[in-house]
C-alpha positions in Angstrom: 0.0 0.0 0.0 1.4 3.4 -1.0 1.2 6.4 1.3 2.0 9.8 -0.2 2.3 13.4 1.3 1.1 16.4 -0.7 1.1 20.2 -0.3 -1.9 21.6 -2.3 0.3 24.1 -4.3 2.4 21.3 -5.8 1.6 19.0 -8.7 3.3 16.0 -7.2 3.9 14.4 -3.8 6.7 15.7 -1.6 7.1 12.3 -0.1 6.1 8.7 -0.8 6.3 5.6 1.4 4.7 2.2 1.8 3.0 0.3 4.6 4.4 -2.7 6.4 2.5 -4.6 9.1 -0.2 -1.9 9.2 2.4 0.9 9.8 3.9 3.4 7.4 6.9 5.7 7.2 7.1 8.7 4.8 10.0 11.2 4.7 8.6 14.4 3.2 11.1 16.7 1.6 11.0 20.5 1.5 11.6 21.8 -2.1 13.2 25.1 -3.0 14.2 27.9 -0.7 10.7 28.9 0.6 9.8 27.4 3.9 6.8 25.0 4.2 6.3 26.2 7.8 2.6 26.4 8.6 1.4 24.8 5.4 -1.1 21.9 5.5 0.0 18.5 4.4 -2.5 16.2 2.7 -2.1 12.4 2.7 -3.2 9.9 0.1 -3.4 6.1 0.5 -3.1 4.3 -2.9 -4.1 7.6 -4.5 -7.2 8.2 -2.4 -7.3 11.2 -0.2 -7.1 10.5 3.6 -9.4 12.3 5.9 -6.5 13.5 8.1 -4.2 16.5 7.5 -1.2 17.8 9.4 0.7 21.1 9.6 4.3 21.1 8.4 6.9 21.5 11.1 10.6 21.5 10.3 12.1 18.3 11.7 8.7 17.1 12.8 8.1 13.4 13.1 4.5 12.5 14.2 2.5 9.3 14.2 -0.7 9.8 12.4 -3.5 7.2 11.9 -4.8 7.6 8.4 -8.3 6.7 7.2 -9.9 6.7 3.8 -13.6 6.2 2.8 
């Protein structure tokens, strides 16, 4: 199962990972010189939008349970 992280202003994901044993790990990369601080992150599971969002924090590493309908 693929999990991807998006910022609405970008045409592609800023990070992609996969699940293993019901857990996932995604490393999201900041692009360019402009800070992502305070921008909302959107998540997709196998291309379907997850209900949850998160706010970008430099160096942040949070566990987030994702759900899709």
